[in-house]
Every structure is written in C-alpha cells, then in structure tokens.
C-alpha positions in Angstrom: 0.0 0.0 0.0 1.4 3.4 -0.9 0.3 6.6 0.8 1.3 10.0 -0.5 2.2 12.6 2.1 -0.1 15.7 2.0 1.4 18.7 0.4 4.3 16.9 -1.4 4.7 15.9 -5.0 7.4 13.2 -4.8 7.6 11.9 -1.3 5.6 8.8 -0.5 5.3 6.4 2.4 5.1 2.8 1.6 3.5 0.5 4.1 3.8 -3.3 3.7 0.8 -5.1 5.3 0.9 -8.7 6.5 -2.1 -10.9 7.4 -2.8 -11.4 11.1 -6.4 -12.5 11.5 -8.6 -14.4 9.1 -12.2 -13.4 8.4 -13.8 -15.8 10.9 -11.6 -14.5 13.7 -12.6 -10.9 13.0 -16.2 -11.7 12.7 -16.1 -13.8 15.9 -14.3 -10.9 17.8 -17.0 -8.4 16.9 -19.8 -10.8 17.6 -18.2 -11.5 20.9 -18.3 -7.8 21.6 -21.9 -7.5 20.4 -23.1 -10.2 22.8 -20.8 -9.4 25.7 -22.0 -5.7 26.0 -25.7 -6.5 26.3 -24.9 -9.4 28.6 -23.0 -7.1 31.0 -25.7 -4.4 30.9 -28.6 -6.7 31.5 -26.6 -8.6 34.1 -25.9 -5.3 35.9 -29.6 -4.5 36.0 -30.6 -8.0 37.2 -28.1 -8.4 40.0 -27.3 -5.0 41.3 -29.8 -3.9 44.0 -29.6 -0.3 42.9 -31.3 -1.2 39.6 -33.7 -3.8 40.9 -36.7 -1.6 40.1 -35.8 -1.8 36.4 -36.0 -5.6 36.5 -39.7 -5.8 37.5 -42.8 -6.6 35.5 -42.7 -6.7 31.7 -39.4 -4.8 31.6 -37.8 -7.4 33.8 -39.1 -10.2 31.6 -37.7 -8.5 28.5 -34.3 -7.9 30.2 -34.1 -11.6 31.3 -35.0 -12.7 27.7 -32.3 -10.5 26.2 -29.8 -11.8 28.8 -30.6 -15.4 28.0 -30.6 -15.1 24.2 -27.3 -13.2 24.1 -25.9 -15.7 26.7 -26.6 -18.6 24.2 -25.0 -16.7 21.3 -22.0 -15.7 23.5 -21.5 -19.4 24.6 -21.8 -20.7 21.0 -19.2 -18.5 19.4 -16.0 -20.3 20.4 -17.7 -23.7 19.7 -18.6 -22.5 16.2 -15.0 -21.2 15.7 -13.7 -24.7 16.6 -16.2 -26.4 14.3 -15.6 -24.2 11.3 -11.8 -23.7 11.6 -10.5 -26.5 13.9 -6.8 -26.3 12.8 -6.8 -22.5 13.2 -8.5 -22.8 16.5 -5.8 -25.2 17.8 -3.1 -23.0 16.4 -4.4 -20.0 18.2 -4.7 -22.0 21.5 -1.0 -22.9 21.1 0.0 -19.3 20.5 -1.8 -18.4 23.7 0.4 -20.7 25.8 2.7 -18.9 28.3 6.5 -19.2 28.2 9.6 -17.7 29.9 9.5 -14.6 27.8 6.2 -13.7 29.4 7.9 -13.2 32.7 10.2 -10.7 31.1 7.2 -9.0 29.5 5.5 -8.6 32.9 8.6 -7.2 34.5 8.9 -4.6 31.7 5.2 -3.9 31.2 5.3 -0.6 33.2 8.0 1.0 31.0 6.3 -0.5 27.9 2.8 0.8 28.4 3.5 4.1 30.3 6.9 5.1 28.8 6.8 3.5 25.4 10.0 1.5 25.8 9.1 -1.5 23.7 12.7 -2.3 22.9 13.1 -3.6 26.4 10.4 -6.2 25.9 11.3 -9.8 25.1 10.3 -10.8 21.6 6.6 -11.6 21.3 4.6 -14.0 19.1 1.4 -13.1 17.3 -0.1 -12.4 20.7 1.9 -10.6 23.3 1.7 -11.4 27.0 -1.0 -8.9 27.7 -3.2 -10.4 24.9 -2.5 -13.8 26.4 -3.7 -12.7 29.8 -6.8 -11.2 28.3 -7.5 -14.4 26.4 -6.9 -16.5 29.5 -9.3 -14.5 31.6 -11.9 -14.4 28.9 -11.7 -18.2 28.4 -11.9 -18.9 32.1 -14.8 -16.6 32.6 -16.6 -18.0 29.5 -16.5 -21.5 31.1 -17.5 -20.2 34.6 -20.3 -18.0 33.3 -21.6 -20.8 31.1 -21.6 -23.5 33.9 -23.1 -21.2 36.6 -25.5 -19.6 34.2 -27.0 -23.0 33.1 -27.3 -24.1 36.7 -29.0 -20.8 37.6 -31.3 -21.1 34.6 -32.4 -24.7 34.9 -31.5 -25.4 38.5 -33.8 -22.9 40.3 -36.2 -24.9 42.4 -34.2 -28.1 41.9 -30.8 -27.2 43.4 -30.5 -26.4 47.1 -30.8 -22.8 48.1 -27.2 -22.8 49.3 -25.9 -24.1 46.0 -28.0 -21.7 44.0 -26.7 -18.8 46.2 -23.1 -19.9 45.5 -23.8 -20.1 41.7 -25.1 -16.5 41.7 -22.1 -15.3 43.7 -19.6 -17.1 41.4 -21.4 -15.9 38.3 -21.3 -12.3 39.5 -17.6 -12.5 40.4 -16.8 -14.0 36.9 -18.7 -11.2 35.2 -16.9 -8.5 37.3 -13.5 -10.0 36.2 -14.6 -10.2 32.6 -16.0 -6.6 32.5 -12.7 -5.3 34.1 -10.6 -7.0 31.5 -13.0 -5.9 28.7 -12.6 -2.2 29.8 -8.8 -2.6 29.9 -8.8 -4.2 26.5 -11.1 -1.4 25.2 -8.9 1.3 26.5 -5.7 -0.2 25.0 -7.4 -0.7 21.6 -9.0 2.7 21.4 -6.8 5.1 23.2 -3.2 3.7 23.9 -0.7 5.0 21.3 1.2 1.8 21.1 -1.8 -0.4 20.5 -3.3 1.3 17.4 -2.3 -1.6 15.2 -4.5 -4.0 17.1 -7.7 -2.2 16.1 -6.5 -2.0 12.5 -5.8 -5.8 12.6 -9.2 -6.6 13.9 -10.9 -4.4 11.3 -9.0 -5.4 8.2 -7.1 -8.5 9.2 -3.6 -7.1 8.6 -0.9 -5.3 10.4 2.1 -3.3 9.2 5.4 -5.2 8.8 7.2 -2.5 10.7 4.8 -2.8 13.7 5.0 -6.6 13.6 8.8 -6.4 13.6 8.9 -4.1 16.6 6.1 -5.5 18.8 5.7 -9.1 17.6 9.3 -10.0 16.6 9.1 -13.7 17.3 6.0 -14.0 15.0 7.6 -11.8 12.3 11.2 -13.0 12.3 10.8 -16.5 13.8 12.1 -17.5 17.3 15.8 -17.8 16.5 16.2 -14.6 14.6 14.0 -12.6 17.1 16.1 -13.8 20.0 19.3 -12.8 18.2 18.0 -9.3 17.5 16.8 -9.0 21.1 20.2 -10.0 22.6 22.0 -7.6 20.3 19.6 -4.7 21.3 20.2 -5.5 25.0 24.0 -5.4 24.5 23.8 -2.2 22.6 21.6 -0.6 25.3 24.0 -1.8 28.1 27.0 -0.4 26.2 25.4 3.0 25.6 24.4 3.1 29.3 27.9 2.5 30.4 29.4 5.3 28.3 
C-alpha cells in the first residue's frame, strides 16, 4: 500500500501489510463484543440492588429474555469457531500458551505501556503477554459463566438454596472479572498510542510489517532470529548506558 504525504509531490510512504487475522476471527471478535456488552448491561440490571426496580414486570421479563438469548450466542461463538476452523483454533490456542518470555514482559510492562519503551520487551509472538492474559481471563470466565448460568437457569427450584446462592455469587464475580478485562482491552485498543495496530488488525485482518517487527518479533522473524536481535539490542543498550 502506498500513501502520498499531504502537500508533497514526490515523497511517498510505503506500508507493507501482512495478514494477522482471518475473516472468521474478526467476525467472531465483533460478535463476541456485540453479545458481551448487552450481557454485561442486562446482568448489571438484574443483579445490582440499585437497579432492581428496572427488573420488575414486563421490563424485567424482557431484560431476562435479552440476557438469556445473548448468553446462548455468547456461549456458542467459540464452539462455532472450533467447528468451522479446527486447525486455526488449535493453532491459536498454542499461540496463547505462556513461556519464559512472558515473565520478562510482565517485568517490563510498566515501562512499555507508560513510557513507550518497547525495545526492552522480550520478543513476542502473534499475541503478546497482555493479549494472552486477556485471552486466559476471557476463556476462564466464559466457562464459569456458562456453567453457573446454566445451573441458575435450569436449577432454580431443583438445586438447594445454598448451591443456588453460590452459583449466583460465582457468576457475578466472573462477570466482574470479565468486565474489568474488557474495559482494559477497550482502552488499549481505542486510546493507547502503542496499540493502534490492534484495532487495524481486527478491522482489516492485517498489520504493518514495521509494527510486527517491533512488537511481535518472534512471530515476524521467527524465534531464533528474534532472540538474536533482542540480545543484540540489549548489549547495545548496556553499552550505551555504560558510556
């Protein structure tokens, strides 16, 4: 892709795009958002005492209906992804596995996100450690919300009052964790200057080669080359600091 700079005649900026997400991953991401948001809003109305008056009568019936319908869609999305693209699904799961570089990422996360020092970060794969953490929390809460939600839906009057109470409590805690991570994810995608490429990738399925080389070197260069470049950068930084 070639972009001509405004106000110039000859200078151009050439951006090389590389694929990151296939169509089903992008569609699944936006459907996940489209179901998660109404789930969070209706859940807030149903379970927070301050909003209990909104959950009465016909309005309450409608809110419960929306909550259950979107819960079904929310629960089916990962299953459909696995059915339609099983190999891609398994590949993505493997890429979400944590390794020793994730420890270095956590140790340098403060300087990375607040000071923009991405060169200090260990080389990352297609998903960095923060994205892995987001994925882990979303996967765990998806399971917990699904299990507790089904027990609350079909177990009322069947399960003991104590068990039902625990299911409600665990369900609420899982939703709080999911909402907090969603808000962090939303802020990083929409407002953080280093994360702009994430939104581009999820809209169009591609990211710039330059961004991939800087922020996802292990995915872009391969593990061996990425490690070599990282060690060279560390030596150079140490040498400059000693001068």
